[in-house]
N, C-alpha and C positions, 0 to 999 in steps of 0.2 A: 239931421233928419231922423224922424222916428222910424225905428225898424218895424216892419210889418211881417206877420207870420201867416202861413197857410192855415186857413180855418178848418182844415181837414186833417192834415198830418203834422202841423206845427212847424214846418221847415221855414227858415227865413225867406221872405219874398223879395225878388228883384224883378225889374222889368223883363229881363230875359227869360224868366221861368214862370211868368204869369199864365194862368189858364185862359181858355177862350170861351166866349159866349156863343150862342147859336149863330149870330150874325158875323162871327169871326173877330169881334172886338175883344180886347183884353179884359179879363175878369180880375178885379182888384182883391178878391177874397181868397182865391185858391191857386195852387200851383198847377203847372201843366201835367204833372204826374198824377194828380188827383182829379182834375176837372178839364174837360176838353169838349168843344162844340156844344156847350150848354148842359153837359151831364157829367156825373161822376163816373170815373173809369172803373171803380171797384164797388161792388155791392157788398158791403161788409158792416159789421157792428163796430162800435168804438173799441171794444176789447181786441177785436181782430186787427184793427188798424194799429193799435198799440203794439201788439205782437209783431206786426210787420215792421214797424219803425224800430223796434228794439234791436233788430239785426244790424243797425247802423251805429251802434253805440261807440264803436272804434272811431268813426268819423266825428262823432260828437266830442269825444275825448280830446281830439286834436286842438279844439278851441277852448279847453278847460284847463285852469291852472292845476287842478287836482282831479285825476281820473276817477270815474265812477264805474261801478259794476253794471252789468246788464239788469240785475234785479233792482238796483237803485234807480236806474233810468226808467224802468217800467213803473216804479212807485211814483216817480216825479210826473210821468205822463198821466197816470191815473188821477193825480190831483189837478193837472193842467188841462187835459183834454175836455172835461165837462164844460169849460169856459169857452171853447171854440164854437164858432157859429154852427158847424155841421152837427155837432154832438150836444149842443146846449138844448136842454128840454125844460120848459117852464110848465109845471103842472098846475092847472087851474083846479084848486081844491074847493069843491062845493058839494052839492048833492049828487052830481053826476059821477059815474065811475071813471077813474082815470084811464086815459087812452094808453099811456105808457106803462107797461107791466113792471118796469124797473122801479117805478115809483108807487106801485100799489101798496096800500096799507098806510100811507102817510097820514091820513085823517085819524086812524086809530092810534098811530104811534104818538101823535101830538097829544091826543086826549090821555093816553096812558101815562106819558111822561109828566104831564101837568098834574094829573091826579095822584100819582103814586110816589113821585120823587119828593122828598121832604123840603128840599131847597131849590129856589130859583134865583137866577142872577139877573138883576135889572140894570140897565145902563141909561144914563142921561148925558146931556152935553153941557159943559160949563161955558162961562162967558168968553173963554178963549178958544172955544171949539174943540176942546179935548173931551174924550169920553170918561165918564165916571161910572164905575161898576160896583154894585153892592149885592151881597147875599141877602135874600129875603126868604121868609117862610113861603111855602107853596101858595098858589092863588087860593083865595077863600071861595071863589066862585068863578065859573066860566060859562060862557054862552057859546056852545059849539066849540069851534077851534079858532074863532075870530076875536072874541072878547074875554078878557081876564081881569079879575078884580083882586087887588091887594089892599092890605091895611097898613098905614104908616102914620108918622107924626106930622102934623100940620106945619110945624115950625122947623122941619129938617131942611138941610141944604138941598136934598133931592127934590123936595116939593118946589122950592124956589127955582131950581133949574128947569123943572117941567113947566112951570108957569111962564118962564121966559122963552123956553124952546121945547115944544111938545114932542119932538123927535125922540124915539126911544127904541130899545130892543130888550127882549127877554130871552134868556138862555137857560135851557134845561140840560143837565149833564148826568148821564147814567154811566158812572165810572166803571162799575162792575161789568156792564154789557158793552162798554167802549162805544157808547152812542152819545151824540150831541145834537141838540136842536136849537137853532137860533131863529127867533121871530123878529121882524122889523115892523115898526108901526108908530103910533102916537100914544102919548099918555095924557089923560085928563086928571085933574085934581078935583074930586067931588067932596063937597062939605054939606050938601043938603041932607035933611033928616031922613028921607026915604032911602038914599044910598047908604047912609051910615047904619041904619036899621037892617038893611038887607044882608050885610055880611058880619054884623056884630055877633059875637059868641060869648057864651057863659065863660067867665074867667078872664075876659079882656080887661076887667077893672084893675088887674095887676099892672097893666101898662097905662091904662087911662082911668085913674081913680074917680073921675067925674062921671063915669058911665058913658052911655052912647051919645050923650049930649056934650061930652067933654070937648072943649075947643081945641085940644091938642090931638084929637082923633080925626082922621080923614080917610078917604078912599081913593085909591089910584085905579083908574080904569084904562087898561091897555087894549087898543084895537089894532090887530095885526093886518098888514097888507101883503106881506110875503115872507119868505124864510128860506132856510137852508138847513139840511141835516146831514149828519155824517154817521155812517155805520158800515161795517164790513170793509173798512179801508177805502170807502168810496163816498164822495160828497154828492148831494143832489139838491137842486133848487126847485122852488115851487112858488106859486102865487095863490093867495087866498082871496076868493071871490067875496 
């Protein structure tokens, strides 16, 4: 049987410690120490909950082959808790201001990383379902934070994979600032004249001797649907409208 965990404090859930709904029925998501009679027993932030749980590290260590320190336990919870139902926040990134202050600035961060970092990493899926990742020069053009254009070779393995399966991701990494940005979405392979003209640059003939009409030159158009970024030792997820 699959082990379930409290979606507030992360403790393993058993029937004996399930929380209760307003009508007295068992709640399958939360433990009785976090949720009772249809409401949370503690009004706290995620970080406050982590600090509360950290005091039980000795109990946690009883079930571990190798003991961990309180600091290590806190670090693990900071990675894990954002995935729990109570603390999970999906930011709808569009023209509206984000409601969650912890995710403020995400729009600007995506744009900054895409524009300033020299390298982006794009991933495709091969015929066996495995991811393939490749370093690319930064996007030639972007439309807001949803659409990004790259240049590549028409006859590459990457292009063949995108034609077979358009699922893709793009990753930007600021090693100096210890920040990472992953975007998920789909990749289109464009070979029409207008798209090729749009991102062609002087000097590209060193890669494509035939110029903008070179059959070996094509455009990759990435359209993002959601993503996740990591900074200040804390991951956050968001959805792009």
